[in-house]
N, C-alpha and C positions, 0 to 999 in steps of 0.2 A: 504494500500500500504506500502511495506517495502522498506527502502532506505539503500542500500549497497554502497560501494565505491571501485573503481578499481585503482590500482597503477601500472604503467608500469616500473618505475625506468629505463627509456630509456635514455642512455647517447648519445644523438644526438645533433649536433650543431643546435641552433636556432638563425638565423641571423649570427652574427660572434662569438657567444659565445658557448663554450663547457665546461661545468662544470667538475671539477675533480670528481673522484669516491667518494672521501670523501664528497664533497659537495652534490653529488647525494644522498648518504645515510643519511647525516644530514638533507637534505630537506625532504626525505621520512619519517624519524622518527618524524620530526616536524609536518608533515601533518597527520600521523596516530594518533599521540597524539591529534591533533585538532579534527580529525574524531571521536575519542573516546569521547571527551568532548561534541561534537555536537550531538551525539546520533546515528551515523551510526551503522548498525547492524553487518556487516562483512566487513573486509578489504580484498579484493581479490587482490592477488599480481601476476603479470606476472612472469613466470619462463623462463629463457633462458640459453643456454649453449654454451660455446666456443665463441671466438671472431668473430663477424660478419665482422669486418674490415679485419682480416687475411683471412677469407674465400673468399674474393674477388680475392685473388691470386690463388685460386684453378682452376683446369682445367675447371670445370663447376660450377662457382659460382652461388649460389641460389639467392642472392640479390646483384648483382654487383654494384649497384649505391647507396647503403645505406652508409651514413656517420656516423661514430661513432659506438656505440654498441647498438644492439636492446634492450638488457636488462642486468642488472648487478646482478640480483638475480638468483643464480644457485642452491639455496637450501632453499626452502620454509620452511622446518621444523626448520632449524637453525634460520631463520629470525623470525619465530613464537615465539620461546623462548624469543627473545629480545622484541618482541611486547607485549607479555603477561606481561613481567616484567615492562614495561613502562606504561601500560594502565590498566583500571579497568573493562570495560564492553565489549569492542569490541571483536568479534571473528575473525578468520583468514581463508582465503581460497586460494587455489592454482589455478592459472588461466594461464596455466594449467600444471600439473606435467606430464612430458614425461616419461612413464613407460617402454619405449623400450630402451632408451639410458642409459648409466651409470650403466650397470649391469643387466638390464631387470627387469621383474616383481617380481621375488623372492627377489632381493636386495631391491627394493622399498617397498615391503610389510614389510620387516623386519625393514627398517628405520621408517616407519609409526608406526609399533608396538612399537619400542623403544621410539619414541616420546610420544606415548600415555601412556606408562608405567611410564615415568618420569613426564609428565604433570599431570597425575592422582594421583600422590603420595599425593598431598594435598586433603584430603577428602572434603574440601569445594569448590574445583575447579569445576565450572560448564560450563566454556567456551569451545566451540567445535572448532575443526579444520574441515574445509570443503575441502576435498581433491578432487579437479577436476583433472581428469587424462585423457590422450589422447596419440596419437601416435607421437606427435611432428610435428611442422609445417615445419621445415627445415631438409632435409635429411643429411646435413653435420654434424648435431648433432648426428644422429643415426649411420651413416656409420663409424664415428671415433671410436665407441665402439662396432663395429662388426655387427650391424644390417644393412645388405646390401644384394643385390641379391646374391644367391648362385650358379646360373647357368644362361645360356643364356635365357632360358624361363622367369625366374624371372626378369632378367634385362630388357627384352622387355616389360613386363607387371607389372613393379614394383608397380605402384600406386594401382592396384587391389590386388596384392600379399601382399603389406604392410597392407592393410585393414584386411586381414586374420591373418597376424602376430599380429596385434593389438588385434584382437578378441581372439586369443590364450592367449596373455598376460593378457587381461582383465579377462578372466576366471581364470587364475592362481592367479592373484592379489587379486580378490575378495574372492576366496576360501581360500587362505592362511590367509587373514585378518579375515575371519570368524572363523578361528581356525582349519581348516581341516588338516589332514595328507594326503599328496598328492604325487603322482608320475605322470610322464608325460603321462602314459597310461590312467590315469583317465580323461584326457582332450579329448573330442570327436574329431574324424577326421573332419577337416574343408574342404569345397569345394568352388571353384570358380564357379559362375553361371552367367547367362546372365546379371543380374542386377548389377554385380560388374564391368562391362565394359561400357565405354562411348558410344560405337557404336556397331552395329551389325557386321560391318566389323572386328573390333578388336576381338569380341567374336568368330567369325568363324575362324579367324586366330589362336586364342589361342586353339580352339578345334583341329584344324589340327595339330598344333605343338605338342600338348599333346597327340595326338592320342586318343581323347575322343569323346563321342557323346552327353552327356547330362551335365555332371559336371566334374570338374577337381580337383582331390585331391591336397591339399597343404601339403608339408612336414612340420612336426612340427619343430619349430625353437628352442625350449628349450627341451633338453633331460635330465631327472634327475630321480634318484631313489627316493624311498619314503623319504619324508622330512616333517618337520614342523618348522615353524619359531619360534624364541624366541625374546623377552619374550612373555609369554602367559597370564600373569595376567594383563589384560588390562581392562580399563573402556571404553568399546566400545560405551557407550552412548555419549562419547566425540568425536566420529568420525562420520562424514557424508561423504559418497562417492558421487561424481557427475561425470558422464561420458561425455567426450567431443566428442560425436559422434551423428550424426543424422541418423544412421543406425537403423531402427525400430527393425529389428531382434536382433541386438546386445543389444539394450536397454532392450528388453524383456528377453533376455538370461541371462544377469547379474542380473536381478531382480528375477530370479528363485533362485539365490544364496543369495542375500543380498539386503537391500534397497538402491538402487542407483538412485539418481536424475539425471537430464539432464542439461548439460551446454549449454547455448544459446550463439551463437556468435553475434557479433555486427550488422551483416547484415544477417538476416534470414527472409524469406518471411512470412507474417502473416498467410497464410494458413498452412505452415509447423508448426508454433507455435501451432495453434489450433488443428491440427491433432495429434501432440505430446501429448498435454494435454488429448485429448480424449482417445488415446491409453494407456497412462500411468495410467489413472483412473482404467483400468482393469489389467494392467501388474505390477504395483508397488508392491514390496514385502510386504506381510501383516505385517511383523514386523515393517515396517515404518508407519503403520496406513493408513488412507485414503490419496489419492493423493490430493495435494493442488497446486494452480497456483504458489505459491511462491517457489515451488520445482524446477522451471525452471527459475533462475534469468536471466534477460534480460539486456545486456550491451548497454550503450548509451553514446555517446560523449556529453559533456556539455560545451557550450561556452556561459557563462552567464556574462553579464556586468552590474554591479550596481555601477559603479565608477563615473559616470558623473552626471551633474546637471539635465538633462532632460531625459525622457524615450526615446525620439527619438534619442538623441545622444548615449545613451546606446545601443539601437538596432543597429544603424549603426556601432558602434565600435565592437559589438559582431559579426556581420556579416563579417566584415573585418578580425577579429581574426580567425573566422572559415575558411574563404576562404584561408588564409595564411597557417594555420596549415594543413588543408586537402590537399592542393596543395603540400605542402612540403612532406607529407606522401606518396602520390601516386608517386611523382617524385622520392623519395628515393627508393620506392619499384620497380618501373618499368623503371626509367630513362627518361621517357617522360611523360609530363603532359596530362592526359586524362580528359577533362572537364566533360564528361558524368559520369565518375566514381566519381569525386569530387561532382557533383550534387547529385548522388545517395547516397553517404556517408552523405551528408548534410541532406538528407531526414531522416537519421537515427540518427541525432544529435538534441540536444536541443540548439537553438540559439536565443539570444536576451536579452531583459531586463527581469525583474522579471515577469511582466505580460505576456510577450511572452512565456517564459519557462513554466509558470503555465498552460497556455492554451494548449501548445503543449503536456504537460504531460497528461492533461485531454483527449485530442483527441486520443493519440496514445497508452495509456496503460489502461488495465483493473484495476478497483479499488483494486483487490486482487493481482495484479502483484508485483513482487520483482524486483526492478531496480538496476542495478550495474552502478553507475554514474562515468564517467571517466573525471576528472577535469584536470589532469596533462598532457594531450595529447599535445606534442610539446610545453610545457610551463615550463621553468626553473625558473620562478619568483615565488618562493615558497610562499612568503607573499601574492602575488596576488592569487595564487591557494587557499590558506587558506581563503582569503576573499570571493572568489567565493563559497567555501564550506559553509561558514557561511551564505552568502546571500541565498543560496538554502535552508538550513535547518531552517533558522529563518524567511524567507519571502515566499518561495515557498511551502515547505513541509506542513506548517500549513493550507494551502488552499486546500490540497489534502486529499482524503480518507485515514484513518489510523485505 
């Protein structure tokens, strides 16, 4: 079992306390340095864009009840330079880079290439960046930089259309990072089909509006003449791509181009996880070798308490910490507390004392899994976060398969 760590750098109030941006970054670097010393494999870092506070004043706010900022990291690559300068062993991962906003897939491919060229100048450097990429969770990030519906049809069916816009972007992104010379005509025509819609009613409405019978062509979003990104002298062995999509067709499509692993969200049904592993054993690009379970890291909340005198007291304290954090999270996202969702999220968390968390790990994860442990969830007590990390790596991890 492999142990990674996830950092949100989320500037949200906990209780009455809202840390400054400086404190948030100082806490992050203290935690990532501790993670390096403790032996975590990869530091996965959430990426966010634009103020989630200001978006609440928009005509259609996406998260109208969120307090503070969802995340302060807007550039995973810049942050990675600082992390590598401060640490010795740990690698970095983006969770997740939005390749639609901020210039689109061409701009993001060139940024990654530039990072790799600089990072690889040291011939002894062996640490990789794991670039998780996706379409972005919040549309206010995308629309501000031009990724928005272009006509009434796209506005009506934007979630389905956005999926195809991301597919186009993913094909451009992976091909450019492979080193291809590319023009927009080289990207195949993409179509909306029944599986892209949530209901049969929506699909029939879309067919009628598009005057189509079987499939609906989607206009390409990026038009460009022949180009190639620079720099090109890259040590591509220092790059691992991970797609943030559970679309089976898209996972297979990008793996026809480049070895692309799969980003697993915090709440994914077990049957989807197993189906993905089975499919990727056949579809994973041969340049990446044989597919391994660790190629789909699994995110999990960690509410570990090893602070008190008795195991029972630690268990009770951890359960209360989890309840408070998960309740605050769902309230912030939706404005109303849904106990069923809190309970479901708790089922995807590790909660309790050392013995509890060890047993939950054994029950829920395969011995060959790679877990992405989230310790800083709604917790600004950096010293406590680090103690929880230490308790896990020194007391839980040694009791699990490795």
